[in-house]
GUKEGU-229113 format. One record per residue (C-alpha): residue number from 0; residue in one letter; z, x, y. Coordinates in nm, 4 decimals, decimal comma. Each point is the difference from the previous one (the first is absolute). Example, Ala and Ser with C-alpha at 12.3 -4.5 7.8 and 13.67 -1.06 7.14 Angstrom:
% residues 2
node n->0	res->A	up->0,7800	east->1,2300	north->-0,4500
node n->1	res->S	up->-0,0660	east->0,1370	north->0,3440
END
This chain:
% residues 182
node n->0	res->M	up->9,9253	east->17,0759	north->-10,6323
node n->1	res->R	up->0,0478	east->-0,3290	north->-0,1333
node n->2	res->D	up->0,3481	east->-0,0997	north->-0,1966
node n->3	res->E	up->-0,0091	east->-0,3655	north->0,0034
node n->4	res->P	up->0,2425	east->-0,1742	north->-0,3035
node n->5	res->G	up->-0,2227	east->-0,1075	north->-0,2901
node n->6	res->K	up->0,3539	east->-0,3040	north->-0,0254
node n->7	res->I	up->0,2176	east->-0,1100	north->0,2294
node n->8	res->V	up->0,3237	east->-0,2253	north->-0,0833
node n->9	res->A	up->0,0314	east->-0,2989	north->0,2136
node n->10	res->G	up->0,3315	east->0,0588	north->0,2152
node n->11	res->D	up->-0,0378	east->0,3593	north->-0,0116
node n->12	res->S	up->-0,0313	east->0,2120	north->0,3208
node n->13	res->V	up->-0,3392	east->0,2255	north->-0,0294
node n->14	res->E	up->-0,1634	east->0,2780	north->0,2130
node n->15	res->W	up->-0,3118	east->0,2159	north->-0,0637
node n->16	res->T	up->-0,1995	east->0,2784	north->0,2345
node n->17	res->V	up->-0,3577	east->-0,0020	north->0,0586
node n->18	res->Q	up->-0,1942	east->0,2557	north->0,1380
node n->19	res->L	up->-0,3335	east->-0,0396	north->0,1278
node n->20	res->A	up->-0,1875	east->0,2725	north->0,1114
node n->21	res->D	up->-0,3169	east->-0,2147	north->0,1552
node n->22	res->H	up->0,2633	east->-0,2467	north->0,1539
node n->23	res->P	up->0,3708	east->0,1159	north->0,0770
node n->24	res->A	up->0,2392	east->-0,1883	north->0,1705
node n->25	res->P	up->0,0555	east->-0,0971	north->0,2724
node n->26	res->D	up->-0,3800	east->0,0045	north->0,0926
node n->27	res->W	up->-0,0665	east->-0,2505	north->-0,3199
node n->28	res->V	up->0,2645	east->-0,2360	north->-0,1091
node n->29	res->L	up->0,0196	east->-0,0365	north->-0,3653
node n->30	res->H	up->-0,0290	east->-0,3825	north->-0,1555
node n->31	res->Y	up->0,0782	east->-0,1282	north->-0,3527
node n->32	res->A	up->-0,1410	east->-0,3304	north->-0,1442
node n->33	res->M	up->0,1293	east->-0,0898	north->-0,3839
node n->34	res->F	up->-0,0745	east->-0,2968	north->-0,1267
node n->35	res->N	up->-0,0947	east->-0,1615	north->-0,3543
node n->36	res->K	up->-0,1041	east->-0,4056	north->-0,0843
node n->37	res->D	up->0,3436	east->-0,1347	north->0,0849
node n->38	res->A	up->0,1051	east->0,2041	north->0,3535
node n->39	res->N	up->-0,0838	east->0,2502	north->0,2165
node n->40	res->Q	up->0,2141	east->0,2436	north->0,2175
node n->41	res->S	up->-0,0551	east->0,2145	north->0,2665
node n->42	res->F	up->0,2204	east->0,3228	north->0,2143
node n->43	res->D	up->-0,0760	east->0,2714	north->0,1517
node n->44	res->A	up->0,0952	east->0,3611	north->0,0489
node n->45	res->I	up->0,1605	east->0,1792	north->0,2613
node n->46	res->A	up->-0,1219	east->0,3405	north->0,1541
node n->47	res->D	up->0,2417	east->0,2680	north->-0,1094
node n->48	res->G	up->-0,2230	east->0,3083	north->0,2477
node n->49	res->A	up->-0,3388	east->-0,0235	north->-0,1700
node n->50	res->N	up->0,1190	east->-0,1578	north->-0,3359
node n->51	res->H	up->0,0254	east->-0,3850	north->-0,0544
node n->52	res->K	up->0,3436	east->-0,0874	north->-0,1565
node n->53	res->V	up->0,0357	east->-0,3690	north->-0,1898
node n->54	res->Q	up->0,3842	east->-0,1019	north->0,0122
node n->55	res->L	up->0,0340	east->-0,3367	north->-0,1802
node n->56	res->T	up->0,3635	east->-0,1390	north->0,0279
node n->57	res->K	up->0,1657	east->-0,1771	north->-0,2742
node n->58	res->T	up->-0,0635	east->-0,3166	north->0,1842
node n->59	res->A	up->-0,3384	east->0,0737	north->0,0458
node n->60	res->T	up->-0,0910	east->0,0341	north->-0,4003
node n->61	res->A	up->0,3073	east->-0,2775	north->-0,1056
node n->62	res->T	up->-0,2539	east->-0,2460	north->0,0723
node n->63	res->W	up->-0,2848	east->0,1368	north->-0,1950
node n->64	res->A	up->-0,0551	east->-0,2108	north->-0,3244
node n->65	res->A	up->-0,0501	east->0,2328	north->-0,3039
node n->66	res->G	up->-0,3510	east->0,0817	north->-0,1173
node n->67	res->R	up->-0,3217	east->0,2339	north->0,0076
node n->68	res->Y	up->-0,1273	east->0,0199	north->0,3489
node n->69	res->D	up->-0,2626	east->0,1587	north->0,1357
node n->70	res->W	up->-0,0196	east->0,2356	north->0,3165
node n->71	res->A	up->-0,2511	east->0,1479	north->0,2584
node n->72	res->S	up->0,1190	east->0,2214	north->0,2561
node n->73	res->Y	up->-0,1683	east->0,0231	north->0,3430
node n->74	res->V	up->0,0492	east->0,1260	north->0,3585
node n->75	res->T	up->-0,0892	east->-0,0595	north->0,3064
node n->76	res->S	up->-0,0294	east->0,1182	north->0,3618
node n->77	res->G	up->-0,1599	east->-0,1887	north->0,2819
node n->78	res->A	up->-0,3058	east->-0,2176	north->-0,0930
node n->79	res->E	up->-0,0315	east->0,2037	north->-0,3652
node n->80	res->R	up->0,1513	east->-0,0709	north->-0,3083
node n->81	res->V	up->-0,0825	east->0,2094	north->-0,2938
node n->82	res->T	up->0,1226	east->-0,0867	north->-0,4050
node n->83	res->V	up->0,1922	east->0,2957	north->-0,1450
node n->84	res->S	up->0,1133	east->-0,0513	north->-0,3236
node n->85	res->T	up->0,0862	east->-0,2924	north->-0,2828
node n->86	res->G	up->0,2278	east->-0,0156	north->-0,2604
node n->87	res->V	up->0,2375	east->-0,2326	north->-0,2244
node n->88	res->F	up->0,3705	east->-0,0505	north->0,0717
node n->89	res->I	up->0,1756	east->-0,1569	north->-0,2835
node n->90	res->I	up->0,2558	east->-0,2175	north->0,1426
node n->91	res->V	up->0,2791	east->0,0034	north->-0,2003
node n->92	res->A	up->0,2556	east->-0,3074	north->0,0148
node n->93	res->D	up->0,3587	east->0,1005	north->0,1863
node n->94	res->P	up->0,2073	east->0,0527	north->-0,3420
node n->95	res->S	up->0,3267	east->-0,1365	north->0,1868
node n->96	res->S	up->-0,2201	east->-0,3508	north->0,0688
node n->97	res->G	up->0,0306	east->-0,1331	north->-0,3483
node n->98	res->T	up->-0,3320	east->-0,0911	north->-0,0030
node n->99	res->P	up->-0,2029	east->0,0186	north->-0,3337
node n->100	res->F	up->-0,3083	east->0,2345	north->0,0709
node n->101	res->D	up->-0,2353	east->0,1260	north->-0,3073
node n->102	res->G	up->-0,0441	east->0,3519	north->0,1001
node n->103	res->R	up->-0,2291	east->0,0959	north->-0,2951
node n->104	res->S	up->-0,3602	east->0,1444	north->0,0655
node n->105	res->H	up->-0,2927	east->-0,1928	north->-0,1029
node n->106	res->A	up->0,0130	east->0,2130	north->-0,3095
node n->107	res->R	up->0,3090	east->-0,0169	north->-0,0669
node n->108	res->K	up->0,0011	east->-0,4123	north->-0,0233
node n->109	res->M	up->-0,3383	east->0,0436	north->-0,1610
node n->110	res->V	up->0,1467	east->0,2401	north->-0,2825
node n->111	res->D	up->0,3056	east->-0,2392	north->-0,0281
node n->112	res->A	up->-0,2217	east->-0,3122	north->-0,0541
node n->113	res->I	up->-0,2685	east->0,2206	north->-0,2115
node n->114	res->E	up->0,2929	east->0,0755	north->-0,2820
node n->115	res->A	up->0,1885	east->-0,3606	north->0,0072
node n->116	res->T	up->-0,3813	east->-0,1380	north->-0,0476
node n->117	res->L	up->-0,0448	east->0,2875	north->-0,3138
node n->118	res->E	up->0,3251	east->-0,1798	north->-0,1233
node n->119	res->G	up->-0,0656	east->-0,3325	north->0,0601
node n->120	res->T	up->0,3479	east->0,0295	north->0,2307
node n->121	res->A	up->-0,2011	east->-0,1023	north->0,3418
node n->122	res->T	up->0,1049	east->-0,2592	north->0,2386
node n->123	res->K	up->-0,2569	east->-0,1767	north->0,1506
node n->124	res->E	up->0,0541	east->0,1678	north->0,3513
node n->125	res->Q	up->-0,1014	east->0,3109	north->-0,2437
node n->126	res->L	up->-0,3047	east->-0,1301	north->-0,1180
node n->127	res->D	up->-0,0999	east->-0,1385	north->0,3639
node n->128	res->I	up->0,0097	east->0,3581	north->0,1011
node n->129	res->L	up->-0,2277	east->0,0693	north->-0,2754
node n->130	res->K	up->-0,2706	east->-0,2988	north->0,0538
node n->131	res->G	up->0,0323	east->0,0378	north->0,3921
node n->132	res->Q	up->-0,1205	east->0,4010	north->-0,0693
node n->133	res->Y	up->-0,2304	east->-0,1197	north->-0,2492
node n->134	res->G	up->-0,1344	east->-0,3194	north->0,0196
node n->135	res->D	up->0,0096	east->-0,2488	north->-0,2616
node n->136	res->R	up->-0,0962	east->0,2170	north->-0,2574
node n->137	res->A	up->0,2059	east->-0,0533	north->-0,3144
node n->138	res->I	up->0,2017	east->0,3729	north->0,0643
node n->139	res->E	up->0,3204	east->-0,1223	north->-0,1834
node n->140	res->R	up->-0,2262	east->0,0086	north->-0,2838
node n->141	res->D	up->-0,1758	east->0,3616	north->0,0143
node n->142	res->P	up->0,2744	east->0,2328	north->-0,1170
node n->143	res->D	up->-0,2502	east->0,2940	north->-0,0094
node n->144	res->L	up->-0,0880	east->-0,1063	north->0,3805
node n->145	res->L	up->0,3783	east->-0,0234	north->0,1033
node n->146	res->R	up->0,0534	east->0,3333	north->-0,1271
node n->147	res->K	up->-0,2778	east->0,1513	north->0,2016
node n->148	res->L	up->0,1620	east->-0,1649	north->0,2856
node n->149	res->R	up->0,3367	east->0,1097	north->-0,0758
node n->150	res->K	up->-0,0761	east->0,3386	north->-0,0926
node n->151	res->E	up->-0,1976	east->0,0106	north->0,3395
node n->152	res->Y	up->0,3115	east->-0,1582	north->0,1951
node n->153	res->R	up->0,2243	east->0,2578	north->-0,1661
node n->154	res->R	up->-0,1905	east->0,2879	north->0,1833
node n->155	res->E	up->-0,0028	east->-0,1729	north->0,2885
node n->156	res->I	up->0,3536	east->0,0099	north->-0,0160
node n->157	res->K	up->0,0374	east->0,3383	north->-0,0802
node n->158	res->D	up->-0,2140	east->0,1113	north->0,3266
node n->159	res->E	up->0,2824	east->-0,1979	north->0,1776
node n->160	res->N	up->0,2583	east->0,1655	north->-0,1405
node n->161	res->S	up->-0,1281	east->0,3257	north->0,0942
node n->162	res->M	up->-0,0711	east->-0,1181	north->0,3163
node n->163	res->N	up->0,3585	east->-0,0873	north->0,0823
node n->164	res->D	up->0,1256	east->0,2756	north->-0,2001
node n->165	res->M	up->-0,1933	east->0,2059	north->0,2828
node n->166	res->K	up->0,1092	east->-0,2351	north->0,3177
node n->167	res->S	up->0,3669	east->0,0484	north->-0,1435
node n->168	res->G	up->-0,0493	east->0,3966	north->0,0067
node n->169	res->Y	up->0,0285	east->0,0408	north->-0,3482
node n->170	res->R	up->-0,2414	east->0,2689	north->-0,1377
node n->171	res->Q	up->-0,2811	east->-0,0967	north->-0,2376
node n->172	res->P	up->0,0014	east->0,1650	north->-0,3295
node n->173	res->K	up->-0,2873	east->0,2271	north->-0,0246
node n->174	res->N	up->-0,2332	east->0,0932	north->-0,3235
node n->175	res->T	up->0,0738	east->0,4023	north->-0,0923
node n->176	res->K	up->-0,2698	east->0,1669	north->-0,2038
node n->177	res->I	up->0,1460	east->0,2582	north->-0,2442
node n->178	res->I	up->-0,2455	east->0,2448	north->-0,1067
node n->179	res->F	up->0,1083	east->0,1884	north->-0,3060
node n->180	res->N	up->-0,1815	east->0,3669	north->-0,0253
node n->181	res->K	up->-0,0921	east->0,1153	north->-0,3698
END
């Protein structure tokens, strides 16, 4: 059983439990390391019977900078170490801090930049995003390519929305076939 959150709001208390049948607590200690190009953090789980329980206080998460962090979890026992999982945490800025943060996903930023470019209202930052992604090509002068990319990124946003709905407990609509008998 794994229950790591996908998003953590800086300044929130967060806890989750991890069950590792091959590496039970207290014989094994579960550790996490999270990192991106600007920062890294580490924390450990505590034993909760044979399970590993992570309890992060609001003080511990308050200093975390907003952004995307890759993470790895690993267990240790004496001289042994085994990596058990990897993933991504999105750290969201504390909304009460007043610190501005663009929480849009890459796909949403790209769609906004593409649409602004197609409309001729793109900012320098939006054009830089496109050029950074697609090199020095004159992408802003290729509307067919921009429309194709917009379609791909919209599909990605749709997938993100579906994943967020599932994580929030919303049921996904299912296609229902209706067969009419003659």
